[in-house]
C-alpha positions, -999 to +999 in steps of 0.1 A: +701+330-365+695+305-338+703+313-301+715+280-283+696+278-251+715+265-223+698+238-199+690+203-196+664+185-211+634+165-196+649+134-204+682+142-188+665+153-157+646+123-153+676+101-159+693+118-133+665+116-108+662+078-114+696+070-108+698+093-074+662+073-064+679+039-069+712+049-050+690+062-022+670+030-020+701+011-020+715+032+009+683+031+029+682-009+028+720-010+040+714+015+067+685-005+081+703-035+080+732-019+101+708-006+124+691-040+129+724-056+134+736-030+160+704-034+180+708-072+181+743-067+192+731-045+221+704-071+229+733-099+229+753-078+254+724-069+275+711-104+281+746-117+290+750-090+314+719-095+330+719-133+331+756-129+345+746-105+374+716-133+382+741-159+383+765-137+402+738-133+427+732-170+432+766-175+436+768-150+465+737-154+482+729-192+474+695-183+453+684-163+425+667-128+431+630-125+432+632-095+410+654-077+384+652-045+406+669-065+433+699-067+410+702-031+409+694-028+446+722-051+457+747-032+432+748-062+407+735-039+379+739-001+377+704-002+362+680-026+344+692-021+306+667-012+279+657-039+256+666-024+225+641-044+203+610-027+224+629+003+237+616-004+274+629-016+307+596-031+317+594-056+287+619-079+296+606-118+300+615-132+332+616-171+337+617-184+373+640-213+384+623-246+382+609-260+418+630-280+440+609-312+448+628-313+482+616-278+490+583-274+476+577-243+497+608-224+488+605-190+468+615-192+434+638-167+419+644-153+384+671-175+367+668-163+330+658-130+313+645-128+277+637-099+252+601-089+252+601-087+213+587-118+192+602-102+161+628-124+144+662-119+143+687-120+114+697-156+126+659-168+121+654-171+158+626-149+175+643-124+203+622-140+230+641-171+225+677-157+225+695-166+258+722-147+273 
């Protein structure tokens, strides 16, 4: 008389583990893609808000601010946003306005801000070349 032993064979266990590994790999890739696109959306919004505040400052005061902290001090921004690609407020790249040939000694202000990351976005353009 033979007893029937209940359980799974090694082949069945390996098959299930392989399927789980494949599904988790697919889920991880999808998750990483969604995280990247969400960070890019935050970057777009932060660039828009900072550059819009720069333009508001120029419209109100007739010139661009000399630093990003001036936007906070004067109430154009609550705080300097974090660059989501570098996770820092300190890595924003600022561009000063072109000098005016009629006023060569005029203090130049910041007229554009870009990300401090040189990584490439989903659109194929490096983050530090994105405009606001």
